[in-house]
LOLOFI-890550 format. One line per field, with one value per residue (C-alpha): residue in one letter; chain; x, y, z. Coordinates in nm, 4 decimals. Layout:
REM LOLOFI-890550
type <- [A; ...]
mol <- [A; ...]
X <- [X; ...]
Y <- [Y; ...]
Z <- [Z; ...]
***
This chain:
REM LOLOFI-890550
type <- [M; K; T; F; I; T; I; Q; A; E; G; H; D; Y; E; I; S; D; L; E; K; K; V; K; E; E; I; K; A; Q; G; V; K; A; K; S; I; Q; Q; I; E; L; Y; V; Q; P; L; E; G; V; C; Y; F; V; A; N; L; D; D; N; R; L; L; E; G; Q; V; A; L]
mol <- [A; A; A; A; A; A; A; A; A; A; A; A; A; A; A; A; A; A; A; A; A; A; A; A; A; A; A; A; A; A; A; A; A; A; A; A; A; A; A; A; A; A; A; A; A; A; A; A; A; A; A; A; A; A; A; A; A; A; A; A; A; A; A; A; A; A; A; A; A]
X <- [-0.0103; 0.1428; -0.0146; -0.0096; -0.0645; -0.1657; -0.1546; -0.4681; -0.4729; -0.5607; -0.6954; -0.3699; -0.2873; 0.1127; 0.1967; 0.4592; 0.6408; 0.7038; 0.8234; 1.0175; 1.2020; 1.2469; 1.4788; 1.6842; 1.7637; 1.8577; 2.0153; 2.2045; 2.2827; 2.4902; 2.6624; 2.5669; 2.5224; 2.1898; 2.3590; 2.5057; 2.1727; 2.0598; 1.6552; 1.4892; 1.2246; 0.9696; 0.7944; 0.5038; 0.4145; 0.1497; 0.0575; 0.4474; 0.4267; 0.7806; 0.8846; 1.1188; 1.3713; 1.6465; 1.8324; 2.0674; 2.4060; 2.5910; 2.9294; 2.6915; 2.6013; 2.2558; 2.1866; 1.9084; 1.7137; 1.4129; 1.1868; 0.9353; 0.6036]
Y <- [-0.0080; 0.3290; 0.6147; 0.9978; 1.3354; 1.6464; 1.9806; 2.2135; 2.5585; 2.9080; 2.7851; 2.5454; 2.1366; 2.1031; 1.7415; 1.5626; 1.4015; 1.6892; 1.8967; 1.6538; 1.5909; 1.9778; 2.0069; 1.7508; 1.8595; 2.1850; 1.9584; 1.7828; 2.1205; 2.2431; 1.9576; 1.7040; 1.3586; 1.1441; 0.8287; 0.9929; 1.1612; 0.9803; 1.1657; 1.4940; 1.6138; 1.8821; 2.1524; 2.2828; 2.6435; 2.7610; 3.0237; 3.1374; 2.9471; 2.8532; 2.4673; 2.4935; 2.0925; 1.9762; 1.6668; 1.4600; 1.4183; 1.0518; 1.2128; 1.3832; 1.7403; 1.9229; 2.1287; 2.3314; 2.5311; 2.6291; 2.5371; 2.7743; 2.5811]
Z <- [-0.0101; -0.1039; 0.1076; -0.0651; 0.1482; 0.0281; 0.1997; 0.1504; 0.2227; 0.0341; -0.2390; -0.3024; -0.2908; -0.1893; -0.2306; 0.0091; -0.2779; -0.4237; -0.1634; -0.0725; -0.4291; -0.4181; -0.0309; -0.1801; -0.4960; -0.2686; -0.0339; -0.3835; -0.4946; -0.1814; -0.2199; -0.0157; -0.1508; -0.0777; 0.0852; 0.3352; 0.4206; 0.7667; 0.7646; 0.6932; 0.8782; 0.6951; 0.7625; 0.5488; 0.6275; 0.3445; 0.4635; 0.4340; 0.0994; 0.2313; 0.3450; 0.5732; 0.6407; 0.8901; 0.6891; 0.9634; 0.7760; 0.8098; 1.0148; 1.2493; 1.0835; 1.0495; 0.7335; 0.7585; 0.4611; 0.3021; -0.0693; -0.2023; -0.2051]
***
């Protein structure tokens, strides 16, 4: 079974899978390889139009950032 999560706010739909992809692309753009990511936490703020993220890397670093919704 596969689950799809959509956040609806202010007349817009935000697919979690799309946000996850955007965050991974942003992390990659910062020079981090996908295999070095242990965990990613997403904090979706639809009224601000932003998804904040925190990525735990395998070298015990935290990478924080944001992407537009």
